[in-house]
C-alpha distance (Angstrom), angle and dihedral (degrees) to the residues before:
residue distance angle dihedral
M1 . . .
E2 3.79 . .
E3 3.80 91.5 .
E4 3.79 89.7 52.5
K5 3.82 90.8 53.9
V6 3.80 90.5 50.7
N7 3.80 90.8 50.0
L8 3.79 91.5 48.8
R9 3.83 90.9 50.3
L10 3.78 90.2 49.3
D11 3.79 90.8 49.1
A12 3.80 90.4 49.7
D13 3.81 91.2 49.2
V14 3.79 91.1 50.0
Q15 3.80 90.3 49.3
K16 3.81 91.2 50.1
L17 3.80 92.0 49.5
E18 3.79 91.4 47.9
A19 3.81 91.8 48.9
E20 3.81 91.0 49.4
R21 3.80 91.2 49.0
L22 3.81 90.3 50.9
R23 3.83 91.7 48.4
K24 3.79 91.0 51.8
G25 3.81 90.5 47.4
K26 3.79 91.2 50.0
A27 3.81 91.7 48.9
K28 3.81 90.5 50.2
A29 3.81 91.5 48.3
E30 3.81 90.7 50.2
E31 3.82 90.9 50.2
D32 3.80 90.1 49.7
L33 3.79 91.1 48.8
D34 3.80 91.9 50.4
S35 3.79 89.8 49.6
L36 3.79 91.3 49.9
K37 3.80 91.1 49.5
T38 3.79 90.5 51.6
D39 3.81 91.7 48.2
Y40 3.80 90.4 47.9
K41 3.81 91.9 52.1
K42 3.82 90.7 49.2
L43 3.80 90.6 48.8
C44 3.81 92.6 50.0
L45 3.79 90.7 49.2
S46 3.81 91.1 49.5
M47 3.79 91.0 48.5
R48 3.81 91.3 51.4
T49 3.79 90.6 46.9
V50 3.81 93.1 55.7
G51 3.79 94.4 34.7
L52 3.79 98.4 -112.9
G53 3.79 93.0 124.0
K54 3.78 94.6 67.8
T55 3.77 121.9 119.4
S56 3.79 122.1 -125.0
E57 3.78 89.7 -102.1
Q58 3.80 91.6 52.5
W59 3.81 90.3 50.5
R60 3.82 90.6 49.7
E61 3.80 90.0 51.9
K62 3.79 91.6 47.9
I63 3.82 91.8 49.6
Q64 3.80 91.0 48.1
E65 3.80 90.4 50.7
E66 3.79 90.8 51.8
K67 3.82 91.5 47.6
N68 3.81 89.5 51.1
K69 3.81 90.5 50.8
A70 3.80 90.8 49.6
D71 3.82 90.9 49.1
R72 3.81 90.8 50.9
W73 3.79 90.9 51.3
E74 3.80 91.5 48.6
K75 3.81 91.4 51.5
K76 3.77 91.1 46.4
F77 3.80 92.7 55.0
């Protein structure tokens, strides 16, 4: 009977340690995820700032605008 109590206490201790380890792992994973989200937002902002986030259609429109400007300058001079 006494041996069974000792085994149950040991099992409970192991379960507590395992639960604590999992909680710490979850907290670390959540921190990492938050950090990745922040980095992703900064990257998207940087891409928009330098124009890398444009779609093909947006680039086509931008190129057409520049061609139109060049044509206007050529006609002007």
